[in-house]
C-alpha positions in Angstrom: 0.0 0.0 0.0 1.2 3.5 -0.8 0.3 6.6 0.9 -3.3 6.7 2.0 -4.3 3.6 0.2 -6.3 1.1 2.3 -6.6 -2.6 1.6 -9.9 -3.9 0.0 -12.7 -4.3 2.5 -12.9 -8.2 1.9 -9.2 -8.7 2.3 -8.3 -10.5 5.5 -6.0 -8.8 8.0 -3.2 -10.9 9.3 -1.7 -10.9 12.8 1.6 -12.7 13.0 4.2 -13.2 15.5 7.8 -14.5 14.8 9.7 -15.9 17.6 13.6 -15.8 17.2 16.6 -16.4 19.4 18.8 -13.4 19.1 21.0 -12.7 15.9 21.7 -16.2 15.1 21.8 -17.0 11.3 18.5 -18.9 11.4 16.8 -16.1 13.3 18.2 -13.4 10.9 17.2 -15.4 7.9 13.6 -16.0 9.3 13.2 -12.3 10.0 14.3 -11.5 6.3 12.3 -14.1 4.8 9.0 -13.4 6.7 9.4 -9.6 6.2 10.0 -10.2 2.3 7.0 -12.5 2.1 4.6 -10.3 4.0 5.7 -7.1 2.1 5.2 -8.9 -1.2 2.0 -11.0 -0.5 0.3 -9.2 2.3 1.3 -5.6 1.7 -0.8 -3.4 3.9 -2.9 -6.2 5.4 -0.5 -7.6 8.1 0.8 -6.9 11.6 4.2 -8.6 12.4 5.5 -8.8 16.0 9.1 -10.2 16.3 9.9 -11.6 19.8 13.4 -12.4 20.7 13.3 -15.2 23.2 16.6 -14.2 24.6 15.3 -10.9 25.9 11.7 -12.0 26.4 11.7 -15.7 27.6 8.6 -15.3 29.4 6.7 -15.0 26.0 7.4 -18.7 25.0 5.3 -20.6 27.4 2.1 -18.9 26.9 2.4 -19.2 23.0 3.6 -22.9 23.5 6.7 -22.2 21.6 9.5 -24.9 22.3 11.7 -24.1 19.4 12.8 -21.0 17.2 12.3 -19.6 14.7 8.6 -20.2 15.1 5.9 -18.2 13.1 2.2 -18.0 14.5 -0.5 -16.7 12.6 -3.1 -15.5 15.2 -5.6 -14.1 12.6 -7.5 -14.9 10.6 -8.5 -18.1 12.6 -7.5 -20.9 12.8 -4.2 -20.3 14.4 -1.3 -21.9 12.5 2.3 -22.5 13.3 5.4 -22.7 11.1 8.9 -23.7 12.4 12.2 -23.1 10.7 14.1 -20.4 8.9 10.9 -19.5 6.8 13.1 -20.0 3.4 10.3 -22.3 2.0 7.8 -20.0 0.4 5.4 -22.6 -0.5 5.1 -23.5 3.2 4.9 -19.9 4.1 2.0 -19.3 1.7 0.0 -22.3 2.9 0.6 -21.5 6.5 0.0 -17.7 6.3 -2.4 -17.0 3.3 -6.1 -17.8 3.7 
């Protein structure tokens, strides 16, 4: 979306959380891959929260995260999870996009 454009009314809004572990190579790659995918496929229709489990370890248990990187799609329902460096765009597509 550019300037004051808004997404079409019938487009789903996506709420995502990416859990990472510091600046490890897998975490850095996961952040880059998710940001690129969302910018390309969900432009203007997503909120991405990045949680570093080294600085916020208390966030792992309520989200049932036991490995990182983990991406959680909170909305639209149902909740979906994807584990790994997020380099497989087919898996990202099938996990995130409704």
